[in-house]
N, C-alpha and C positions, 0 to 999 in steps of 0.2 A: 505494499500499500504506498509507502513512503518512496520506494522510485518510481511510483506512479504520479505520487502528488508530485516531486522534483520531475516527472518527463512534461507536469501540465505546466508545472512554473515556468521550466525554459521556454516551451511552448509559449507562454503568453506574453515572454520576456521577449522573445525574436518575432512574434506576431510587433509588439510596442514599439520596437527595433523599425520595423520594417517599414508601419504607418508614420514614424516619426515624419514631421516637415522636413523636406530641405532646407528649412532655413534654421535646422535644429543640427544640422552633421558638416554643412560646406563650411570650410576654414575664408577670412577674408581674401587670401591669395587665390584661394581656388577661383573665390566668386570677382577678385580682380579679372583673372582670369576670361571669365564667360562673360564680362562685360563687353569685352573686346572693343569692337569698332563701335562707336552709337554715335548719337545724332540729340540734339538739341529741340525741342519740340513744341509747340502750343503759347512760346509767351507773349506774343503778340496778337492772339488769334480773338478777339473780346466779343466776337459775335459768338464763334463757337461755347463759349460759359456762358453765355443766355441762353441758346438752341443750337444743340449742337450740330444739326442736323441743316443748321444754316450757315454753321462756320467755313472758313475757308481749310481748313484741315475734315478730310474726308475719311470715311473707314477703310476704304480700299487704300488707303495710306499705308498702315500698318504691314500688311501683307508685301504692296510693294516694296517699301523702307524695307524687310529683311529678305527680299527677292535680290534687292539689291546690292549685299552684302554686306548687310549693319547689326548685330547682334544686339544695341540698346535701343531705347529710346531716352531721353532724359526729358521728365516733361515736365517743364517752368510754370512753377503755380505761385497767384498771386490772389489768395483768397482772402486779404486783410478788409476790403472792402465790400467780404462775403460775410461778415460779421456783423452781430448786434451789439447791443450796448452789455448785454453778456458774454461776448466773443463766441455766442454760441454759431456755427458755419450754416448758411443758407442747405436747408435740404436738397434744394434745386442742384444747386454746385455739389454737393457732393455726389446723388446720381450720377452726374455728370462725369466727374470722378471715376464714381464704379464703372460706368461702362468704359471710359480710356484706359482701367486697367485691365479690364475683362476683355477689351478687344486687341490687346498688345499680347497678354498671355499666349492667348488663344491664333497670334500668328508668331505664338513661339520668341518673342525678342524681351530681355529683361528691361525691367520698369526701374525706372528711378524719380523716387517723388523728391523732388529739388524745392524746398522751400526758398522762392525767388523774391520775398521781400526785400529786397538787401537796401533799395531806396529808405523806405521808410522807416528802417530799423540804424540806419544810418544815420537820420535825422534826429531820430528823437528815442534813443535806444530804452532809456530807463521807462517813459512810457510806454512804446511796446512790447515793451516783456513777455507781460500777460497774453495780449494777443499771441506771442513767439510760442509761448506753454501751451497755451490751451491750443491753439492748434495741433502742435503735436498728440496731446491728453484726449484729442479725437478722432485724428486721425489712424495713433500707434493701435490703439482698442479694434479700428474696423479694420483693419488691415491684419490682425494677429494672425489668421488662422490663412493667410496667404504665401504658397511657396516662398522658396528664399530668394527665385527672381523677380522679387519685388523690394526694392532697398529703397531706406530713408536717406533722404539727404539734408542735415539739419538745418540749412542757413548758405545760400547762395554768396558769395564775397562780401562778405562783416567789413564795415571800413567807417572813417571819421568816427564823430562821435561815439561809433560802436567800437571803441580800441581792443587794442589787442587784451590786454589785461580782464577788461570788465567781457568782452567777445567767453573767454576760458571760464569764465565765471557763468556765461548761461547757456552752452555746451554741457557744463558738467551737471546742470542742472536740466538740461531735455533729455541728455543720456538716462540719468536715472527716473523720468516721466517715461519713457520709450520702453526700456528696459520691464518695469513692472507688469508689461502686456506680451509686449516682443524679446523674451532672456537671450534669444540668440539669432536676432535680425540684423541682417551687414548693415552696420552706418556708413556713409560718407560724411566726414568731416576734412573741413579745410582751416588753413591761419586765417588770419586776419589782414587789411590791409589788400582788400581786393583779392583773396586765395591766394595773396604772392608766393611767388617761392622764394624769394629773399625773406619771406616772413614765417616759415619754417619752426624753424628755430624759437621762434616764440609759441606755436601752439603745445599748449597740455593736454592730452590723453589719459582714460587710468590706463593704470598698467597693467593691472587686471583682466580688463576689456579689449580681446584682440582680435576680436570681429567687428572692427572699424578698418575701412579704408580712406587714405587722406587723401582730399582733391586739391587741385593747383591749376591756378591758370594763365596760361602761353600768348600773350599780343604782343612778343617784341620783334624786331624794331617800332614802337608803337607808330611814329612818323611812317614807314611805310602803312604796318597794319590800318590802321586808321588813317588815311588821308584821306578828306573829303567829311568827314563827315559831322555833321554838325552840331552834335552833341559834345565832340570834342573839341575844345575851345583852342587848345595848343595845333590841333593838325588838321583844322578845321578849311584851313585856305590854303592847304598841302594838295599838290598834285604832280601827277607825272611822274611821282615817285617807284622806280622799279627795283624791281628785286629777283636776281641772275645770277644766284647762284655761285659768289665766287665763295675762295677761300677764305674771307674774313668774313661775310654775311655767316659763312655754315660755321663756322667757329663762334660765332655769339650766338646760335640760335644749342648748337651742342656744350659751350660749357655754364649756359644758362640752366638748359635740364639738366645737365649731369650734376648742380649742384641738387635736386629731389630727388637726382638718384642715390646720390651717395647719403641722402639724407635717411632715406628711405632704409636702406642695408644698414645704417648703423641703429635706428631704432625699429626697424622689422617691421615696417608698417610698408602695405602697399600701395600705389599712386596712381589714382585716377586723372589725367589730365580731362577738367572737363569741360574745357572752352579752350578753342583758338580756331584762326580763321584771318580775313584779310576781308577789310569792307569793298562794297561793289564798284567803288570807286577808280582804284587800281587796275590797271592793267591786266586782260587777264591770265597771260602767259605768265605775268612774274606772281600774281596769286596762287595759280597750279602748282608751278613751280614751287614756291615758298611750302604750303600746302604739304604738298607731296612729303616735303624733307624735314616740315614739323612732324605728322606723322611716321614715316618710316624711324627717324630719329626716338619717338616716346615708343616708340615696340622695342625697337633694339634693348632701350634701356629698360623694357620691361615693364613698361604702362600700359594702361588699357585708357582710351580718349574717348570724347565724344566733340563732333564738330561743332562749333557754331557757326549756322543755324538751319534747319531745314528751307525752312520761308520769313518772309520779314525783309530783312538783310542779311549780307555775308550768306547768299542760300547756294543751295546746292538744290533745290530743285522749284522748281517755277510755276508757280499754281496756273499762272495766268493761262501759261502755254501749255500746262500741264505737261511739263517733260523735264525729264532731269538736266541740270548744268553740266554738259558733261565732261569739259575738262575738270573741274572741281571733282566730280565723282569720281572720275578712272585718277586725278591724284587721292586722293581718300580709299580706292581700293586696290593702289600701285597696280594699273591698269596700262 
């Protein structure tokens, strides 16, 4: 009888192990490998978030993105205007997010839920802290039973008044909130100063939580990548700047990305290059050449990445023409 009980117990234990969600058993390193090549989506599609059937982004795009060679979509979320006076998120907005997550997973894509409220958080972090934490108090339990293919990114590009010291405090509290319902969910967290590589050494993560991928963003040299960008005061009047792939130009990219690779090795944290690209006002040959070199360098250093972005600007897909921007797509996919 004791032997039978033991066999039954072992069977139940084995069954339980088999039923564990991927989120409980996949390491951050393996998750980073699975993220592989990604693209940012839905950051500026306001109509979509009101009635998703009327947005620019269409359901068919999920499969199209997968078929093009991408493994991941980083969903840029701006929920603060959808919160009531008690910081409760509009149910309709949440239902739209449910639809995105379901359709993305159905297309066999990794899903990054990226809280993209960096401007609001930078302008008045103390006032927005409760909104920040409330977002994760609602989102984390809502998706606690989703597979490991759903990853949480705590906040895009903390900056300005959200100092590196303050950000370390905020992220620690957010991790505690999320871990209450998602003890094994992979998280993505980046340093202050716009997720800048140069600020990696200021990032403080809990030593006992290893299911964290660290993200950085890369737009160097800005005078090339942001030439003609109306919001970039130092570069909005620039034009005609090329990136030809000279040894010095390549060395600049490699040396800066290597800082992140060295930090990763020292701290045993995988790196996700969450944004990179060159604005549409640059010449196409230079943009494609630069994009390809950054992507290949990141891959050689062991990073996963997500291109900025699918639609709006820096585009890899032209929604109006319903066609890929072939030079950029080919650059990303090494064709």
